[in-house]
N, CA and C atoms of all chains as a GROMACS GRO file, in nm:
protein
  603
    1MET      N    1  12.364  13.017  20.496
    1MET     CA    2  12.299  12.904  20.429
    1MET      C    3  12.184  12.852  20.516
    2GLN      N    4  12.221  12.824  20.644
    2GLN     CA    5  12.121  12.776  20.740
    2GLN      C    6  12.005  12.874  20.752
    3LYS      N    7  12.043  13.000  20.752
    3LYS     CA    8  11.942  13.105  20.770
    3LYS      C    9  11.844  13.109  20.652
    4ILE      N   10  11.901  13.096  20.531
    4ILE     CA   11  11.816  13.099  20.410
    4ILE      C   12  11.720  12.981  20.412
    5LEU      N   13  11.774  12.864  20.453
    5LEU     CA   14  11.694  12.742  20.456
    5LEU      C   15  11.576  12.756  20.551
    6SER      N   16  11.605  12.805  20.671
    6SER     CA   17  11.498  12.815  20.770
    6SER      C   18  11.397  12.922  20.729
    7ARG      N   19  11.446  13.025  20.664
    7ARG     CA   20  11.353  13.129  20.618
    7ARG      C   21  11.261  13.071  20.511
    8THR      N   22  11.318  12.991  20.420
    8THR     CA   23  11.237  12.928  20.316
    8THR      C   24  11.130  12.840  20.381
    9CYS      N   25  11.170  12.769  20.486
    9CYS     CA   26  11.077  12.681  20.556
    9CYS      C   27  10.958  12.761  20.610
   10VAL      N   28  10.990  12.871  20.675
   10VAL     CA   29  10.884  12.953  20.733
   10VAL      C   30  10.790  13.001  20.624
   11VAL      N   31  10.847  13.046  20.514
   11VAL     CA   32  10.764  13.098  20.405
   11VAL      C   33  10.675  12.986  20.350
   12LEU      N   34  10.733  12.867  20.332
   12LEU     CA   35  10.655  12.755  20.279
   12LEU      C   36  10.538  12.722  20.370
   13MET      N   37  10.566  12.721  20.500
   13MET     CA   38  10.460  12.688  20.595
   13MET      C   39  10.351  12.794  20.597
   14ALA      N   40  10.395  12.916  20.588
   14ALA     CA   41  10.296  13.024  20.587
   14ALA      C   42  10.207  13.013  20.465
   15VAL      N   43  10.268  12.978  20.350
   15VAL     CA   44  10.191  12.963  20.227
   15VAL      C   45  10.092  12.847  20.243
   16SER      N   46  10.140  12.737  20.302
   16SER     CA   47  10.053  12.621  20.321
   16SER      C   48   9.936  12.656  20.411
   17LEU      N   49   9.966  12.730  20.515
   17LEU     CA   50   9.862  12.772  20.610
   17LEU      C   51   9.758  12.860  20.542
   18LEU      N   52   9.808  12.955  20.466
   18LEU     CA   53   9.718  13.047  20.397
   18LEU      C   54   9.631  12.972  20.296
   19SER      N   55   9.695  12.881  20.220
   19SER     CA   56   9.619  12.809  20.118
   19SER      C   57   9.513  12.722  20.183
   20ALA      N   58   9.545  12.668  20.302
   20ALA     CA   59   9.446  12.587  20.373
   20ALA      C   60   9.326  12.671  20.410
   21CYS      N   61   9.352  12.790  20.458
   21CYS     CA   62   9.241  12.879  20.496
   21CYS      C   63   9.156  12.912  20.376
   22VAL      N   64   9.224  12.944  20.265
   22VAL     CA   65   9.152  12.982  20.144
   22VAL      C   66   9.068  12.866  20.095
   23THR      N   67   9.128  12.743  20.100
   23THR     CA   68   9.056  12.624  20.054
   23THR      C   69   8.927  12.607  20.132
   24ILE      N   70   8.938  12.623  20.264
   24ILE     CA   71   8.821  12.598  20.347
   24ILE      C   72   8.716  12.706  20.329
   25ASN      N   73   8.760  12.828  20.311
   25ASN     CA   74   8.663  12.936  20.309
   25ASN      C   75   8.598  12.961  20.175
   26ILE      N   76   8.667  12.922  20.067
   26ILE     CA   77   8.614  12.958  19.938
   26ILE      C   78   8.564  12.836  19.860
   27TYR      N   79   8.645  12.730  19.854
   27TYR     CA   80   8.609  12.618  19.768
   27TYR      C   81   8.513  12.523  19.836
   28PHE      N   82   8.422  12.469  19.757
   28PHE     CA   83   8.323  12.376  19.808
   28PHE      C   84   8.391  12.242  19.841
   29PRO      N   85   8.378  12.192  19.964
   29PRO     CA   86   8.445  12.066  20.000
   29PRO      C   87   8.366  11.946  19.946
   30ALA      N   88   8.394  11.910  19.820
   30ALA     CA   89   8.313  11.809  19.752
   30ALA      C   90   8.317  11.673  19.822
   31ALA      N   91   8.438  11.633  19.865
   31ALA     CA   92   8.449  11.500  19.928
   31ALA      C   93   8.373  11.495  20.059
   32ALA      N   94   8.385  11.600  20.137
   32ALA     CA   95   8.313  11.605  20.265
   32ALA      C   96   8.163  11.607  20.241
   33ALA      N   97   8.121  11.676  20.136
   33ALA     CA   98   7.978  11.683  20.105
   33ALA      C   99   7.925  11.547  20.064
   34GLU      N  100   8.006  11.471  19.989
   34GLU     CA  101   7.962  11.337  19.948
   34GLU      C  102   7.947  11.247  20.069
   35MET      N  103   8.040  11.259  20.162
   35MET     CA  104   8.032  11.175  20.282
   35MET      C  105   7.908  11.211  20.363
   36ALA      N  106   7.882  11.340  20.375
   36ALA     CA  107   7.764  11.385  20.451
   36ALA      C  108   7.636  11.338  20.381
   37ALA      N  109   7.637  11.348  20.246
   37ALA     CA  110   7.519  11.304  20.170
   37ALA      C  111   7.495  11.156  20.192
   38ASP      N  112   7.601  11.078  20.186
   38ASP     CA  113   7.586  10.933  20.205
   38ASP      C  114   7.525  10.901  20.340
   39ARG      N  115   7.571  10.970  20.442
   39ARG     CA  116   7.519  10.942  20.577
   39ARG      C  117   7.370  10.974  20.584
   40ILE      N  118   7.333  11.089  20.530
   40ILE     CA  119   7.194  11.132  20.538
   40ILE      C  120   7.103  11.042  20.454
   41ILE      N  121   7.149  11.007  20.333
   41ILE     CA  122   7.068  10.922  20.245
   41ILE      C  123   7.048  10.784  20.308
   42ASP      N  124   7.155  10.730  20.366
   42ASP     CA  125   7.142  10.599  20.431
   42ASP      C  126   7.038  10.603  20.541
   43GLU      N  127   7.031  10.715  20.610
   43GLU     CA  128   6.931  10.726  20.717
   43GLU      C  129   6.791  10.740  20.661
   44VAL      N  130   6.776  10.825  20.560
   44VAL     CA  131   6.643  10.850  20.505
   44VAL      C  132   6.588  10.725  20.437
   45TRP      N  133   6.673  10.655  20.362
   45TRP     CA  134   6.629  10.535  20.292
   45TRP      C  135   6.651  10.410  20.378
   46GLN      N  136   6.701  10.431  20.498
   46GLN     CA  137   6.727  10.322  20.592
   46GLN      C  138   6.809  10.211  20.529
   47LEU      N  139   6.916  10.252  20.461
   47LEU     CA  140   7.010  10.155  20.405
   47LEU      C  141   7.112  10.124  20.513
   48GLN      N  142   7.133   9.997  20.536
   48GLN     CA  143   7.231   9.958  20.638
   48GLN      C  144   7.367   9.952  20.572
   49PRO      N  145   7.466  10.016  20.635
   49PRO     CA  146   7.601   9.994  20.583
   49PRO      C  147   7.639   9.848  20.602
   50PRO      N  148   7.714   9.788  20.508
   50PRO     CA  149   7.743   9.645  20.515
   50PRO      C  150   7.805   9.603  20.648
   51ALA      N  151   7.883   9.692  20.709
   51ALA     CA  152   7.951   9.655  20.833
   51ALA      C  153   7.852   9.639  20.948
   52ALA      N  154   7.733   9.699  20.935
   52ALA     CA  155   7.638   9.695  21.045
   52ALA      C  156   7.569   9.559  21.058
   53GLN      N  157   7.571   9.481  20.949
   53GLN     CA  158   7.509   9.349  20.958
   53GLN      C  159   7.612   9.243  20.924
   54PRO      N  160   7.694   9.204  21.020
   54PRO     CA  161   7.795   9.103  20.990
   54PRO      C  162   7.730   8.969  20.959
   55GLN      N  163   7.771   8.908  20.850
   55GLN     CA  164   7.715   8.778  20.812
   55GLN      C  165   7.771   8.672  20.904
   56PRO      N  166   7.684   8.592  20.968
   56PRO     CA  167   7.736   8.486  21.053
   56PRO      C  168   7.802   8.379  20.968
   57ASN      N  169   7.909   8.327  21.017
   57ASN     CA  170   7.981   8.222  20.946
   57ASN      C  171   7.896   8.095  20.946
   58PRO      N  172   7.858   8.042  20.829
   58PRO     CA  173   7.771   7.924  20.828
   58PRO      C  174   7.839   7.800  20.886
   59ASN      N  175   7.970   7.794  20.874
   59ASN     CA  176   8.044   7.678  20.928
   59ASN      C  177   8.150   7.724  21.026
   60PRO      N  178   8.110   7.755  21.146
   60PRO     CA  179   8.208   7.811  21.238
   60PRO      C  180   8.318   7.712  21.276
   61ASP      N  181   8.288   7.581  21.262
   61ASP     CA  182   8.388   7.481  21.303
   61ASP      C  183   8.492   7.456  21.194
   62LYS      N  184   8.448   7.483  21.074
   62LYS     CA  185   8.535   7.453  20.960
   62LYS      C  186   8.652   7.552  20.958
   63LYS      N  187   8.770   7.501  20.945
   63LYS     CA  188   8.888   7.588  20.937
   63LYS      C  189   8.910   7.626  20.791
   64VAL      N  190   8.951   7.749  20.772
   64VAL     CA  191   8.978   7.794  20.635
   64VAL      C  192   9.115   7.741  20.594
   65THR      N  193   9.116   7.666  20.485
   65THR     CA  194   9.244   7.616  20.438
   65THR      C  195   9.290   7.697  20.319
   66PRO      N  196   9.415   7.730  20.315
   66PRO     CA  197   9.462   7.813  20.206
   66PRO      C  198   9.467   7.739  20.072
   67MET      N  199  11.408  12.995  21.916
   67MET     CA  200  11.291  13.082  21.900
   67MET      C  201  11.226  13.060  21.764
   68LYS      N  202  11.312  13.061  21.661
   68LYS     CA  203  11.260  13.042  21.525
   68LYS      C  204  11.204  12.901  21.507
   69LYS      N  205  11.275  12.807  21.574
   69LYS     CA  206  11.233  12.667  21.565
   69LYS      C  207  11.089  12.652  21.617
   70TRP      N  208  11.064  12.718  21.730
   70TRP     CA  209  10.929  12.708  21.790
   70TRP      C  210  10.824  12.772  21.702
   71LEU      N  211  10.864  12.883  21.642
   71LEU     CA  212  10.771  12.951  21.552
   71LEU      C  213  10.734  12.859  21.436
   72MET      N  214  10.836  12.790  21.382
   72MET     CA  215  10.813  12.700  21.271
   72MET      C  216  10.723  12.584  21.312
   73LEU      N  217  10.753  12.529  21.429
   73LEU     CA  218  10.672  12.417  21.478
   73LEU      C  219  10.527  12.460  21.498
   74GLY      N  220  10.511  12.576  21.554
   74GLY     CA  221  10.376  12.629  21.578
   74GLY      C  222  10.300  12.646  21.449
   75LEU      N  223  10.368  12.704  21.350
   75LEU     CA  224  10.305  12.724  21.218
   75LEU      C  225  10.265  12.591  21.157
   76LEU      N  226  10.354  12.492  21.168
   76LEU     CA  227  10.328  12.360  21.111
   76LEU      C  228  10.205  12.298  21.177
   77ALA      N  229  10.201  12.304  21.310
   77ALA     CA  230  10.090  12.245  21.384
   77ALA      C  231   9.959  12.314  21.346
   78LEU      N  232   9.963  12.444  21.339
   78LEU     CA  233   9.842  12.521  21.305
   78LEU      C  234   9.794  12.485  21.165
   79SER      N  235   9.889  12.473  21.071
   79SER     CA  236   9.849  12.445  20.934
   79SER      C  237   9.788  12.304  20.926
   80CYS      N  238   9.840  12.210  21.007
   80CYS     CA  239   9.782  12.075  21.008
   80CYS      C  240   9.638  12.080  21.058
   81VAL      N  241   9.617  12.154  21.165
   81VAL     CA  242   9.483  12.164  21.224
   81VAL      C  243   9.386  12.223  21.122
   82VAL      N  244   9.430  12.330  21.057
   82VAL     CA  245   9.342  12.398  20.962
   82VAL      C  246   9.310  12.306  20.844
   83GLN      N  247   9.413  12.229  20.796
   83GLN     CA  248   9.392  12.139  20.682
   83GLN      C  249   9.291  12.031  20.718
   84ALA      N  250   9.288  11.990  20.846
   84ALA     CA  251   9.205  11.877  20.884
   84ALA      C  252   9.057  11.914  20.894
   85GLN      N  253   9.026  12.043  20.887
   85GLN     CA  254   8.888  12.083  20.911
   85GLN      C  255   8.800  12.083  20.787
   86GLY      N  256   8.831  11.994  20.690
   86GLY     CA  257   8.748  11.990  20.571
   86GLY      C  258   8.622  11.909  20.590
   87ASN      N  259   8.546  11.940  20.692
   87ASN     CA  260   8.427  11.864  20.725
   87ASN      C  261   8.302  11.949  20.706
   88LEU      N  262   8.189  11.884  20.681
   88LEU     CA  263   8.065  11.957  20.668
   88LEU      C  264   7.980  11.934  20.792
   89GLU      N  265   7.925  12.042  20.844
   89GLU     CA  266   7.836  12.032  20.960
   89GLU      C  267   7.697  11.989  20.913
   90VAL      N  268   7.650  11.873  20.959
   90VAL     CA  269   7.515  11.830  20.921
   90VAL      C  270   7.431  11.792  21.042
   91ASN      N  271   7.485  11.818  21.162
   91ASN     CA  272   7.410  11.779  21.282
   91ASN      C  273   7.341  11.899  21.346
   92THR      N  274   7.243  11.953  21.277
   92THR     CA  275   7.166  12.062  21.335
   92THR      C  276   7.023  12.012  21.358
   93PRO      N  277   6.950  12.073  21.449
   93PRO     CA  278   6.812  12.030  21.474
   93PRO      C  279   6.727  12.032  21.347
   94ALA      N  280   6.748  12.133  21.262
   94ALA     CA  281   6.669  12.143  21.139
   94ALA      C  282   6.698  12.025  21.047
   95VAL      N  283   6.825  11.987  21.036
   95VAL     CA  284   6.860  11.873  20.950
   95VAL      C  285   6.796  11.746  21.005
   96SER      N  286   6.800  11.729  21.137
   96SER     CA  287   6.741  11.608  21.198
   96SER      C  288   6.592  11.599  21.169
   97SER      N  289   6.522  11.712  21.182
   97SER     CA  290   6.377  11.704  21.163
   97SER      C  291   6.344  11.683  21.016
   98LEU      N  292   6.425  11.740  20.925
   98LEU     CA  293   6.403  11.716  20.782
   98LEU      C  294   6.427  11.570  20.747
   99LYS      N  295   6.533  11.514  20.807
   99LYS     CA  296   6.563  11.372  20.783
   99LYS      C  297   6.446  11.286  20.828
  100ALA      N  298   6.393  11.316  20.947
  100ALA     CA  299   6.283  11.236  21.001
  100ALA      C  300   6.160  11.247  20.912
  101SER      N  301   6.134  11.367  20.865
  101SER     CA  302   6.018  11.389  20.779
  101SER      C  303   6.030  11.310  20.648
  102MET      N  304   6.151  11.312  20.590
  102MET     CA  305   6.173  11.240  20.465
  102MET      C  306   6.171  11.090  20.485
  103GLN      N  307   6.222  11.048  20.600
  103GLN     CA  308   6.224  10.906  20.632
  103GLN      C  309   6.080  10.853  20.641
  104GLY      N  310   5.993  10.931  20.704
  104GLY     CA  311   5.853  10.891  20.718
  104GLY      C  312   5.781  10.886  20.585
  105ARG      N  313   5.821  10.971  20.491
  105ARG     CA  314   5.754  10.978  20.361
  105ARG      C  315   5.802  10.868  20.267
  106PHE      N  316   5.919  10.814  20.296
  106PHE     CA  317   5.981  10.721  20.201
  106PHE      C  318   5.896  10.595  20.180
  107ALA      N  319   5.827  10.551  20.284
  107ALA     CA  320   5.743  10.431  20.271
  107ALA      C  321   5.638  10.450  20.163
  108GLN      N  322   5.589  10.574  20.147
  108GLN     CA  323   5.488  10.601  20.044
  108GLN      C  324   5.553  10.624  19.907
  109LEU      N  325   5.674  10.679  19.908
  109LEU     CA  326   5.741  10.708  19.781
  109LEU      C  327   5.798  10.581  19.716
  110GLU      N  328   5.841  10.490  19.800
  110GLU     CA  329   5.912  10.372  19.750
  110GLU      C  330   5.836  10.296  19.641
  111PRO      N  331   5.706  10.263  19.663
  111PRO     CA  332   5.634  10.191  19.556
  111PRO      C  333   5.623  10.273  19.428
  112LEU      N  334   5.619  10.405  19.440
  112LEU     CA  335   5.610  10.490  19.321
  112LEU      C  336   5.742  10.489  19.243
  113PHE      N  337   5.852  10.484  19.317
  113PHE     CA  338   5.983  10.470  19.250
  113PHE      C  339   5.989  10.336  19.178
  114ALA      N  340   5.947  10.231  19.250
  114ALA     CA  341   5.955  10.096  19.195
  114ALA      C  342   5.866  10.082  19.072
  115ALA      N  343   5.752  10.154  19.070
  115ALA     CA  344   5.661  10.144  18.956
  115ALA      C  345   5.709  10.228  18.838
  116GLY      N  346   5.814  10.305  18.859
  116GLY     CA  347   5.866  10.388  18.750
  116GLY      C  348   5.792  10.520  18.735
  117ALA      N  349   5.703  10.549  18.829
  117ALA     CA  350   5.627  10.674  18.820
  117ALA      C  351   5.716  10.794  18.852
  118LEU      N  352   5.808  10.775  18.946
  118LEU     CA  353   5.895  10.884  18.988
  118LEU      C  354   6.038  10.857  18.945
  119GLY      N  355   6.113  10.966  18.930
  119GLY     CA  356   6.253  10.954  18.897
  119GLY      C  357   6.335  11.048  18.983
  120LEU      N  358   6.464  11.018  18.991
  120LEU     CA  359   6.557  11.101  19.070
  120LEU      C  360   6.633  11.192  18.976
  121THR      N  361   6.628  11.322  19.000
  121THR     CA  362   6.696  11.416  18.911
  121THR      C  363   6.840  11.437  18.956
  122ARG      N  364   6.919  11.490  18.867
  122ARG     CA  365   7.061  11.511  18.898
  122ARG      C  366   7.081  11.622  19.002
  123ASP      N  367   6.982  11.711  19.013
  123ASP     CA  368   6.998  11.819  19.110
  123ASP      C  369   6.935  11.783  19.246
  124GLY      N  370   6.921  11.654  19.271
  124GLY     CA  371   6.883  11.610  19.404
  124GLY      C  372   6.735  11.620  19.437
  125ARG      N  373   6.651  11.615  19.334
  125ARG     CA  374   6.508  11.623  19.358
  125ARG      C  375   6.435  11.504  19.300
  126VAL      N  376   6.305  11.499  19.327
  126VAL     CA  377   6.221  11.390  19.277
  126VAL      C  378   6.125  11.448  19.175
  127GLU      N  379   6.102  11.375  19.066
  127GLU     CA  380   6.012  11.426  18.963
  127GLU      C  381   5.912  11.318  18.925
  128VAL      N  382   5.788  11.360  18.894
  128VAL     CA  383   5.692  11.265  18.839
  128VAL      C  384   5.733  11.242  18.694
  129ARG      N  385   5.785  11.124  18.668
  129ARG     CA  386   5.840  11.094  18.536
  129ARG      C  387   5.732  11.040  18.443
  130ASP      N  388   5.645  10.957  18.501
  130ASP     CA  389   5.542  10.891  18.422
  130ASP      C  390   5.410  10.887  18.500
  131PRO      N  391   5.328  10.991  18.486
  131PRO     CA  392   5.204  10.995  18.564
  131PRO      C  393   5.113  10.876  18.533
  132ALA      N  394   5.124  10.820  18.411
  132ALA     CA  395   5.038  10.708  18.373
  132ALA      C  396   5.065  10.584  18.457
  133ALA      N  397   5.182  10.578  18.520
  133ALA     CA  398   5.215  10.462  18.602
  133ALA      C  399   5.147  10.468  18.739
  134ILE      N  400   5.080  10.580  18.768
  134ILE     CA  401   5.010  10.594  18.896
  134ILE      C  402   4.860  10.579  18.869
  135PRO      N  403   4.790  10.495  18.945
  135PRO     CA  404   4.645  10.486  18.927
  135PRO      C  405   4.581  10.624  18.942
  136LEU      N  406   4.483  10.650  18.859
  136LEU     CA  407   4.423  10.783  18.851
  136LEU      C  408   4.382  10.836  18.989
  137ALA      N  409   4.326  10.748  19.070
  137ALA     CA  410   4.277  10.791  19.202
  137ALA      C  411   4.391  10.838  19.293
  138GLN      N  412   4.511  10.790  19.268
  138GLN     CA  413   4.623  10.825  19.356
  138GLN      C  414   4.712  10.936  19.299
  139ARG      N  415   4.681  10.977  19.179
  139ARG     CA  416   4.772  11.069  19.111
  139ARG      C  417   4.787  11.201  19.186
  140GLN      N  418   4.674  11.250  19.235
  140GLN     CA  419   4.675  11.377  19.307
  140GLN      C  420   4.761  11.369  19.432
  141SER      N  421   4.740  11.261  19.509
  141SER     CA  422   4.815  11.249  19.636
  141SER      C  423   4.963  11.226  19.607
  142ALA      N  424   4.993  11.153  19.499
  142ALA     CA  425   5.134  11.131  19.464
  142ALA      C  426   5.202  11.262  19.431
  143THR      N  427   5.130  11.348  19.358
  143THR     CA  428   5.187  11.478  19.320
  143THR      C  429   5.216  11.562  19.443
  144SER      N  430   5.124  11.560  19.539
  144SER     CA  431   5.149  11.643  19.658
  144SER      C  432   5.259  11.582  19.745
  145LEU      N  433   5.269  11.449  19.740
  145LEU     CA  434   5.379  11.381  19.810
  145LEU      C  435   5.514  11.425  19.754
  146VAL      N  436   5.522  11.430  19.621
  146VAL     CA  437   5.646  11.471  19.555
  146VAL      C  438   5.676  11.617  19.588
  147GLY      N  439   5.572  11.699  19.591
  147GLY     CA  440   5.591  11.840  19.626
  147GLY      C  441   5.648  11.855  19.766
  148ALA      N  442   5.592  11.779  19.860
  148ALA     CA  443   5.640  11.787  19.998
  148ALA      C  444   5.783  11.737  20.009
  149GLU      N  445   5.813  11.630  19.935
  149GLU     CA  446   5.949  11.573  19.938
  149GLU      C  447   6.049  11.677  19.886
  150ASN      N  448   6.014  11.742  19.775
  150ASN     CA  449   6.105  11.840  19.718
  150ASN      C  450   6.121  11.963  19.807
  151ARG      N  451   6.017  11.998  19.878
  151ARG     CA  452   6.031  12.111  19.972
  151ARG      C  453   6.130  12.073  20.082
  152ASP      N  454   6.117  11.950  20.134
  152ASP     CA  455   6.210  11.904  20.237
  152ASP      C  456   6.353  11.900  20.184
  153ARG      N  457   6.368  11.849  20.063
  153ARG     CA  458   6.503  11.836  20.007
  153ARG      C  459   6.566  11.973  19.987
  154THR      N  460   6.490  12.065  19.932
  154THR     CA  461   6.543  12.201  19.913
  154THR      C  462   6.581  12.261  20.047
  155ALA      N  463   6.495  12.242  20.146
  155ALA     CA  464   6.525  12.296  20.280
  155ALA      C  465   6.649  12.231  20.338
  156LEU      N  466   6.666  12.102  20.312
  156LEU     CA  467   6.784  12.030  20.363
  156LEU      C  468   6.912  12.087  20.304
  157TYR      N  469   6.914  12.103  20.172
  157TYR     CA  470   7.035  12.155  20.107
  157TYR      C  471   7.065  12.297  20.155
  158ARG      N  472   6.959  12.376  20.169
  158ARG     CA  473   6.977  12.514  20.214
  158ARG      C  474   7.028  12.518  20.357
  159GLU      N  475   6.973  12.430  20.440
  159GLU     CA  476   7.012  12.429  20.581
  159GLU      C  477   7.158  12.385  20.598
  160ILE      N  478   7.201  12.286  20.519
  160ILE     CA  479   7.341  12.242  20.529
  160ILE      C  480   7.433  12.356  20.485
  161ALA      N  481   7.397  12.423  20.376
  161ALA     CA  482   7.478  12.535  20.329
  161ALA      C  483   7.484  12.645  20.436
  162ARG      N  484   7.370  12.674  20.494
  162ARG     CA  485   7.362  12.780  20.595
  162ARG      C  486   7.440  12.742  20.721
  163ALA      N  487   7.426  12.615  20.765
  163ALA     CA  488   7.493  12.570  20.887
  163ALA      C  489   7.644  12.576  20.873
  164ASN      N  490   7.693  12.571  20.750
  164ASN     CA  491   7.836  12.578  20.728
  164ASN      C  492   7.884  12.718  20.690
  165GLY      N  493   7.794  12.812  20.702
  165GLY     CA  494   7.831  12.951  20.679
  165GLY      C  495   7.849  12.986  20.532
  166HIS      N  496   7.797  12.903  20.442
  166HIS     CA  497   7.812  12.930  20.298
  166HIS      C  498   7.680  12.907  20.226
  167PRO      N  499   7.586  13.001  20.238
  167PRO     CA  500   7.457  12.984  20.169
  167PRO      C  501   7.475  12.964  20.018
  168GLU      N  502   7.587  13.014  19.965
  168GLU     CA  503   7.608  13.002  19.819
  168GLU      C  504   7.643  12.858  19.778
  169TRP      N  505   7.665  12.771  19.875
  169TRP     CA  506   7.696  12.630  19.842
  169TRP      C  507   7.570  12.549  19.815
  170GLU      N  508   7.453  12.609  19.828
  170GLU     CA  509   7.329  12.532  19.820
  170GLU      C  510   7.321  12.448  19.692
  171ALA      N  511   7.353  12.510  19.578
  171ALA     CA  512   7.344  12.437  19.450
  171ALA      C  513   7.446  12.324  19.445
  172ASP      N  514   7.567  12.349  19.495
  172ASP     CA  515   7.669  12.244  19.496
  172ASP      C  516   7.624  12.127  19.582
  173ILE      N  517   7.565  12.159  19.696
  173ILE     CA  518   7.519  12.054  19.786
  173ILE      C  519   7.405  11.976  19.720
  174ALA      N  520   7.313  12.048  19.655
  174ALA     CA  521   7.202  11.981  19.586
  174ALA      C  522   7.255  11.886  19.479
  175ASN      N  523   7.355  11.930  19.402
  175ASN     CA  524   7.409  11.845  19.296
  175ASN      C  525   7.485  11.726  19.353
  176THR      N  526   7.557  11.749  19.464
  176THR     CA  527   7.627  11.638  19.528
  176THR      C  528   7.527  11.533  19.575
  177PHE      N  529   7.422  11.579  19.642
  177PHE     CA  530   7.317  11.486  19.687
  177PHE      C  531   7.254  11.416  19.566
  178GLY      N  532   7.231  11.492  19.459
  178GLY     CA  533   7.170  11.434  19.340
  178GLY      C  534   7.248  11.312  19.292
  179GLY      N  535   7.380  11.329  19.284
  179GLY     CA  536   7.464  11.217  19.241
  179GLY      C  537   7.457  11.099  19.336
  180ARG      N  538   7.451  11.129  19.466
  180ARG     CA  539   7.451  11.020  19.565
  180ARG      C  540   7.316  10.949  19.571
  181TRP      N  541   7.205  11.024  19.562
  181TRP     CA  542   7.073  10.958  19.559
  181TRP      C  543   7.068  10.863  19.439
  182ILE      N  544   7.117  10.911  19.324
  182ILE     CA  545   7.113  10.830  19.200
  182ILE      C  546   7.200  10.706  19.217
  183ASP      N  547   7.317  10.725  19.278
  183ASP     CA  548   7.408  10.612  19.298
  183ASP      C  549   7.344  10.505  19.386
  184LYS      N  550   7.271  10.549  19.486
  184LYS     CA  551   7.215  10.456  19.582
  184LYS      C  552   7.076  10.407  19.544
  185ALA      N  553   7.021  10.458  19.434
  185ALA     CA  554   6.888  10.415  19.390
  185ALA      C  555   6.889  10.266  19.359
  186ARG      N  556   6.775  10.202  19.383
  186ARG     CA  557   6.769  10.056  19.362
  186ARG      C  558   6.755  10.022  19.216
  187ALA      N  559   6.784   9.897  19.182
  187ALA     CA  560   6.768   9.850  19.045
  187ALA      C  561   6.621   9.862  19.007
  188GLY      N  562   6.595   9.910  18.886
  188GLY     CA  563   6.458   9.925  18.839
  188GLY      C  564   6.407  10.068  18.854
  189TRP      N  565   6.471  10.147  18.938
  189TRP     CA  566   6.430  10.286  18.955
  189TRP      C  567   6.482  10.370  18.838
  190TRP      N  568   6.411  10.481  18.815
  190TRP     CA  569   6.451  10.569  18.705
  190TRP      C  570   6.533  10.686  18.759
  191VAL      N  571   6.644  10.712  18.691
  191VAL     CA  572   6.731  10.822  18.732
  191VAL      C  573   6.768  10.904  18.609
  192GLN      N  574   6.802  11.031  18.634
  192GLN     CA  575   6.833  11.121  18.524
  192GLN      C  576   6.981  11.110  18.487
  193GLU      N  577   7.007  11.100  18.358
  193GLU     CA  578   7.146  11.097  18.311
  193GLU      C  579   7.199  11.240  18.303
  194ALA      N  580   7.332  11.251  18.278
  194ALA     CA  581   7.394  11.382  18.272
  194ALA      C  582   7.326  11.472  18.168
  195GLY      N  583   7.281  11.412  18.058
  195GLY     CA  584   7.217  11.492  17.953
  195GLY      C  585   7.074  11.530  17.984
  196GLY      N  586   7.019  11.474  18.092
  196GLY     CA  587   6.882  11.506  18.130
  196GLY      C  588   6.782  11.397  18.092
  197ARG      N  589   6.830  11.296  18.018
  197ARG     CA  590   6.740  11.187  17.980
  197ARG      C  591   6.719  11.091  18.098
  198TRP      N  592   6.606  11.021  18.095
  198TRP     CA  593   6.579  10.923  18.201
  198TRP      C  594   6.637  10.788  18.164
  199LYS      N  595   6.689  10.722  18.267
  199LYS     CA  596   6.749  10.591  18.245
  199LYS      C  597   6.705  10.500  18.359
  200GLN      N  598   6.669  10.377  18.326
  200GLN     CA  599   6.630  10.284  18.431
  200GLN      C  600   6.753  10.209  18.482
  201LYS      N  601   6.766  10.207  18.614
  201LYS     CA  602   6.884  10.140  18.671
  201LYS      C  603   6.870   9.989  18.668
   0.00000   0.00000   0.00000
């Protein structure tokens, strides 16, 4: 029983490994391409990501009340 | 022994799965970016005037030549030509740098969607059907 289980595990991992290789080598990584495009476009159009310009708090003394 | 083999396989598969990244830091990409960045100051008013539009395949097109003063029409056209040459070279270079020249069209279309998404209000962009739409 233990032997069958561990063998199944090995097979599953091998399949996962193989599918990962196939994914990287054959399919176009759309999400990665979008991220790369965003970075390049922001540079070319000089768009600042919102995090790069933190808005100063107009009332630093005022405490936020819930 | 088997346990170690399994652990090794698992670790390797994690590493391989994590490599879904695109290489875009090549000297050619940097110089194309700089070239396009320098041109943008001249293109921007043409986009704002509605003379130029952004196509879905990641290029710039003269949408309405009448929106450009006659004296500037020639220079605007050559500006668009230079921009499109840079863009084509950029998509090709990214595809090449990642070892997949056949990805060029996919990269161009991905960029097309992102340029359109990031276009400012009032600019003209191409819809999925090919029609122009003002943002």
